N, C-alpha and C positions, 0 to 999 in steps of 0.2 A: 570473561567478566572483568571490567575495568574497576580499579579500586584507588582511591586516593593514596598516594605514597605518604610514608611518614618520614618526613624530612627531619628527623630527631637527631640531637647531638647528646651523646652520653655525657655523664660527669666525668671528672678527671679520672677516676678509676673505674668507671662504668663497665665498658667491655672487658677489660682485664679482669674485673671481680667476677666476671662470668665464666672465665676460661676453665676454672675447676669443675664447674657444673656442666659445661658442654663438651668436655674432653679435650680436643685440640683447640678450642676456642675460635676456630675459623667459621666464616659464613657457611651456612648450609642450604643448599637449594631444596624446594619443596620435594623434588624426586628423591633426593639423597637423604633427608632429614625426616621424612614423613612417610607413614603408611596410610593408604587411602581406602575407605570402604565406600564403594559406589552406591548410588540410589537406585531404586527401582520405580517403575512408572507408577505415579499416584493413581487411586481409585478414581473412576468417573464420578463417584457418589461425594467427592471432596466439597467442602464448604468455602474455600478461599479461592478467590479469582486468579488465573494465570496471568501471564505476561501479555502485552498487547499484541505481540506477534504470534500468540498462540503457543509459544514454548512453555512447558512446566517449569516454575521457578526451582531453582536449586539453593538450599541453605547448607552452607559448608560450617560443619560444627567440629571444633577442635576439642580433643580430649585426651585422656591418658590411655594407654593400651588395654588396661584391664577393664576398662569401660565398655569395650566392644569385643574383645579377643575370644570370648567364649560364648558363641551365639545362643546355646541352650539356657545359660545362666546369667550372662553379663546383661546389664539394663539397655545398653546401647542398641543392639539390634532389635530388641522388643520395642524400644521406644521409637526407632525409625519406622518399623512396621506399623505400629499404632498411630502414629502421626500421619503416615502417607495414606492410610486407610480412610482417614477423616478430612484431610486437607488437599487441595491440588497443589502439591508441592513434593519435592524429593529432599531426602537428607543425604549427604555425604559427610563421612567422619574423616577427619585428618588426625594422626596419632604420631606426632614428632617424637623421636626417642628421648629429647631433651626437655618435652613437655613445654610449660611456659617459657622457659629459658630460650627456646627455639624463636618465639615471637619477640622477646626482649631484644635479642640481638638483632633480627631483622629490622625492628624499629629503630634501634640505635644505629644501624647502618643506612638507614633511609630506603629500605627494601620493602616493597608492597606486601601487606599482610593477606594471605590467601584465604582467610576464614572470616566468617560472620559472628560466630559465638565461640566462647570457651566455656566448657562444662568441666568442673573439677577444681575450681580455683579456691585457694584457702587464704587466710589472713597474711601467713608468711610469703605466699607468692605476690600478693598485693603490695606489701612492703618492699620486697625485691624489685618489683616494677617501679615503684615510686622512687626508690633509690638510685636507679640506674637510667631512668628516662626523664627528660625535661618536659616532653609533650605526653598527653594522655594516651594510653594503649587501649584502654576501655571508656565507653562512653556512660554517663548516668541514665539509669533506666527509669522511665516513668510511664504512666498509662497502663499498668498491668492490672487486670480486673481482680485477681487473687493475691495481689501483693500483701494486703493486711491480713491474710491468713498465716503468714509466716510468723514463728514465735519470736518474739521480740529478744529473747535471750540469746538467739543465734545470730543476730545481726552483727556483722564484723566489718562493714565498710561504711565510715562516716560520710563517704561522698556518694554513696548510692549507686556504685557501679555493679557490685556483686549482690546477686539474690540467691540467698541459701536454698538449697533444695534437700540436703540431707546432713546428717551429722553422726559422728562416732564418739565414743567415750574411750580413752586409752586406759588400759589396766593391765594386770598380769593375767595370763592364762597358765594353768599349771596342770601337770598330769599327777593325780594321786596315786596312780599305780606304779610310779617310778621307784625303782630300787626294790626295797622290801615290800612295796605296795601300800606304804602308809604315809606317803609324802604329802606335806602341807606347807603351802607358801606362807612366808611371814605377813603379819597383819600391818607392819609399818615399813617405812623406808630404812629405818635403823636396823630392822630386822635382817634386810638384805646384806648387811655388813658382818653378820655372825659367822664364824667358822663353819658351822653346819652347812651353809648355803654356798660355800666356795665352789665356784665354777658351774654353779647351777642356773645362772641367768644369761638369756639371750636377748640382746636389744639391737637397735639399729643406728647407724651413723647420723647424728642430728644434723650434720652439714648436708647430707644427701637424701635424707628420708624424712617424710612429713610424721610418720609414727615416731621415729627417733627423735625428731625435733620436739613433738609434744612430750615425750618422756623427760627430755632434758628441761623443757619449761616447767614440768610439774616438779622437777628436783629443785629448780629455782624457787617455785612458789613455797616448797616444803621446807628448804634449808635457808632461804634468804639469798640476796645478791652477793652477800659476803662470804656464804658458807657452802654454796653449791659445788665450787671447784674442790674443796677439801672432800665433800661427800663422794665426788666422782673419783677422787684418789682413792678413797676407801673402797669403792667398787672395783677399781682397777687392781688393787692389792688382794681383793677377794676373787679375782680371777673371772670378772664378767667378761663375756665375749660380745664384742660390738661388730655386727656385720653391716653390709652395704645398705640393705633395704629390707622391708618387711618380708617380701616373698623369700628371700634368701634365709632369714632368720627363722621364719615359719617351717620352711622345708627341714631346716636343721632340727627344729623342735619336733616335728612330725617324725622324723627319722629317729628319734630317741637320744639326741645327743646332749640334751640338757632337759631338765624337768619344768623350767619356767621360760616364758618368752614374753616381752612386751607386745601386746596385740589389742583387741577390741572387746568391748563388752557384749557385743553380739555374736561372739564366737560360738556359743551353744546352738545359736539358730542355724548356722551352717552345719555344724556337726550333727545335730538332730536330723536334719534334712537329708544328710549324706548316710545316715545310719550308723554313725560312729559311736564308739563308747564314750559317754559323757563324763566319765570318770577321768578321761584323758583331756577334758576340756573345762576344767573347774576355773572360776573367776576369783580374782583378789583385787579389791579396790584398797591400794596402800592408803593408810591413814583414813581410810573410809571415803576417799575421793577418787574422781576420774577426771582426766583432762579432756575438756570439750574441744573438739576439732571439726567444725562445720565445713561443708564444701558449698560453693556457690557457682553460679553461672553468670556471664557477664558478655555484653555485646562489644564487639571491636569498634573502635572509633573509625568512622569512614566506610562501614559496610554499605553495601549496595541494596541490603534487603533488611531495613530497620523494622518495617512493620511485620514481615514474615519472621524476624528473630523475636519480636514481641509476642507474636502468636505462639510461637514454640514455647517461650517462657513460660506463658500463661498455662499452656498445655501441661507443662512439667509440673505445676502447682496444683493441678486438678486432684481432688481426693483419691480417686482410683489410680491415677498414674503416680502420685506420691507413695501410695502403698506398694504398688508393683516395684518401683525403683528401690524402695527400702528393702524389700524381701529379696530382690536380685542383687543389691549392692551390699546386702547385709549390714545395713546401717539405719538409723533412726530417720523417719520423715522429719523434714523441716517445718511443716504446717500443722495447724491444730485441727484440721479436717480429715486427715488420712485415716482410713478405716482399715487397720491391720488385721490379718489372719490370726486365729487364736494360737497357732504354734509360735509366731513370732512373738507375740504378747507373752507368752508362757516362759520362753527361752531367753529372750533378750533382757538384759539387766541395765538399769540405770544407777549411776553411784548415789549413795546417800548425800553427797555434795559434789557438784560439778565445779571444776576449777578451770580457769582461762585467764589469759591476760588480754586487755583490749589493744586495738589497733595502736593508739598513742604510745602505749608502754612498749610494745613491740617495736615499733618504728624507731624509738629512741635507743633501744636497748639490745635488740635481736642480734644484730651483727656482732657487737661486742661480746655478748655471751657466747655465741657459737665460735667465734674467733678464739676466745679465751679457753673454751673446752678443747678446741682443736690443737692450741699451742701445747696445752698441758698433757691432754690425753694421748695425742698421737705424737707429739714432739719428744715427749719423755720416754 
């Protein structure tokens, strides 16, 4: 499949700035940097016309590994089967280790982009793209039948490239059985600095983790631009543990290494469905707030399958599909039309107040905030 090359020149520090995210910073071939999940033959009852030569069209969807790596629970395999059963097309997933950074670097080097869509985009990734590339990586999306069902509060791309499909709220998850069996997380950010909670919090690196970045941004919102670094110094002195990513930190939490972890307000949904003790999955919205972190999907500029890509995006916004993705991804749906099962509605919790920064604020400040955090927290 031929695609238009991206003859893009990165800014002065563009590729260099990505080196930390990509490991060795070198170019990665599709075979070396991605894992591919192949498509199966579409059902003959599909409703979308194939190619003129009779070939079944293939849509290459880039995403993060967890979206596809557990066939029984991840949304990706179910979504692929459901789409292929209705449309004369196949889905093939690409899951590069460095996620969206893989495509940023390819575009910066003028290398072809091997995918049609990206699923799992957030506002921080969009800003990273816009900071490092002079030409668009994704195209604005129009003509979606269900676009107006997306909750307006979740829109995070002023250029219309990213279409939200789910959202999470970042909060604390704590184990009330920890220690003597009567542990309770503090109600406020200031409470985390108290001596009684020394060494009790696990969080994630905001430079490398979306969850960690959301928690950092929540501390900026709570303590102000001039106060968040002092707050983090207090957390450091109270022995907070900052691990590389959500999976690592949650595994440590599950193994009883600490009674609190930064995670998602849908944690009890997964715990209930897995038959776990909900006492070990209690939620705390610090300052009665949760940081909103919606995910979106976007179409690569230069895709050979723009109509098929739009069909897939509209399919993802369909009420039954929205509900299924929410349950499997353990996140809230992005639309107003999804019909969630009773267990999800019972155990998922929304914060009394949702907090987030808009694209413009993050574009102008995110790099400075994360760099300042890294200099102080890691450098000292």
